[in-house]
C-alpha positions in Angstrom: 4.7 12.8 -37.1 7.3 10.3 -35.8 7.0 11.7 -32.4 3.2 11.4 -32.4 3.5 7.8 -33.5 6.0 7.1 -30.8 3.7 8.6 -28.2 0.7 6.5 -29.4 2.7 3.2 -29.3 4.1 4.0 -25.8 0.6 4.8 -24.6 -0.7 1.5 -26.0 2.1 -0.5 -24.3 1.5 1.2 -21.0 -2.1 0.1 -21.1 -1.4 -3.6 -21.8 1.5 -3.8 -19.4 4.9 -5.4 -19.7 5.4 -6.6 -16.0 6.8 -9.8 -14.5 4.9 -12.9 -16.0 2.5 -14.7 -13.7 4.4 -17.3 -11.5 3.7 -20.9 -12.5 5.7 -22.7 -9.8 4.6 -23.7 -6.3 4.8 -20.9 -3.7 7.7 -21.5 -1.2 7.5 -18.6 1.0 5.6 -15.4 1.8 6.8 -12.4 3.9 4.8 -9.4 4.9 5.6 -6.5 7.3 3.9 -3.2 8.0 5.8 -0.7 10.0 5.1 2.7 11.6 7.0 5.3 13.5 7.2 3.3 16.7 9.8 0.6 17.3 8.9 -2.8 16.0 6.4 -3.8 13.3 2.8 -2.8 13.3 2.2 -6.2 11.8 4.5 -9.0 10.8 3.7 -12.4 9.2 5.5 -15.0 7.1 5.1 -18.5 5.8 8.3 -20.7 5.1 9.0 -24.3 4.5 11.0 -26.0 7.3 13.8 -28.6 6.8 11.2 -31.4 6.7 9.2 -29.7 4.0 6.4 -28.6 6.4 5.0 -25.1 5.9 5.3 -23.0 9.1 3.4 -19.8 9.6 4.7 -17.2 12.0 2.6 -14.1 12.5 1.1 -11.6 14.9 -2.5 -12.0 16.0 -2.8 -8.3 16.7 -0.9 -5.1 15.8 2.3 -4.8 17.9 1.6 -8.2 19.4 3.9 -11.2 20.0 4.6 -13.7 17.2 2.8 -17.0 17.1 3.7 -20.0 15.2 1.9 -23.1 13.7 2.2 -25.5 11.0 -0.2 -25.0 8.0 -1.3 -27.2 5.1 -0.2 -27.0 1.5 -3.7 -25.9 0.5 -3.4 -22.9 2.8 -0.1 -22.1 1.0 -1.9 -22.5 -2.3 -4.5 -19.9 -1.2 -1.7 -17.3 -0.7 -0.6 -18.0 -4.3 -4.2 -17.6 -5.4 -4.4 -14.1 -3.7 -1.1 -13.2 -5.4 -2.5 -14.3 -8.8 -5.9 -12.6 -8.4 -4.5 -9.4 -7.2 -1.6 -9.4 -9.8 0.9 -8.8 -7.0 3.6 -10.1 -9.3 3.3 -6.8 -11.2 4.0 -4.7 -8.2 6.8 -2.2 -8.5 10.0 -2.7 -6.5 9.3 0.3 -4.4 6.6 2.8 -3.8 7.0 6.4 -2.7 4.7 9.4 -2.4 4.8 12.2 -4.8 5.4 14.6 -2.0 8.0 14.4 0.8 6.5 12.7 4.0 8.6 12.9 7.1 6.5 10.6 9.2 4.3 7.6 8.4 4.2 4.0 7.5 6.1 1.5 5.4 5.6 -2.0 4.2 7.5 -4.9 2.7 6.2 -7.9 0.7 8.1 -10.8 -0.7 7.2 -14.1 -2.3 9.3 -16.9 -3.7 8.2 -19.6 -6.1 9.7 -23.0 -7.3 9.9 -21.8 -10.9 12.5 -19.2 -9.7 10.1 -16.3 -9.7 10.7 -13.8 -6.9 8.4 -10.9 -5.9 10.0 -8.2 -3.9 8.1 -5.0 -3.3 8.1 -2.3 -0.5 6.7 1.1 0.1 7.1 4.2 2.3 3.9 6.2 2.7 2.7 4.8 -0.7 1.0 1.6 -1.7 0.1 -0.3 -4.9 -3.4 -0.3 -6.2 -5.8 -3.1 -5.3 -6.1 -5.0 -2.0 -3.4 -7.6 -2.4 -1.6 -6.6 0.8 -4.7 -6.4 2.8 -5.9 -9.8 1.7 -2.4 -11.3 2.5 -2.6 -9.8 6.0 -6.3 -10.9 6.4 -5.4 -14.5 5.5 -2.3 -14.5 7.7 -4.7 -13.3 10.7 -7.2 -15.9 9.9 -4.8 -18.8 9.8 -2.9 -17.7 13.0 -6.0 -17.1 15.1 -6.0 -20.5 16.7 -2.3 -20.8 17.3 -1.1 -21.0 20.9 2.6 -21.2 20.5 4.3 -18.0 21.2 7.7 -17.6 19.4 10.5 -16.6 21.7 12.8 -13.7 20.5 15.7 -16.1 20.0 13.7 -18.3 17.7 12.8 -15.4 15.3 16.4 -15.1 13.9 
């Protein structure tokens, strides 16, 4: 009877979730990469604040392409936060792996930092979280970088 009660309680808790709470602070940075078996990233994009408090977007316009850079608005950064909240990306596991061994394939990394101290870090190797959070983040990065004309030199990336 005790064992059955424990199983019922555990089942209920797994349904309501006990993940990281929703971030309440301002979004300070976003970082997303998608990699394959070839050298370099399939896709790479990030947003960070520079020393003047401006938000700078650095991203590829196309897979395996060069990195472009441009300044973006606070409203654009707030839209990234909205995607993170809507897709519940703050509940992502730290790492995703497939149930079976995969010797070739793809990987990804996602990170976000907020002013309230919340940090999201998640990655995967041949496995992804549910939902479309990563796809929406990449899609928004692509939309914002589309009109950029400044190519980042390799020495500037570090």
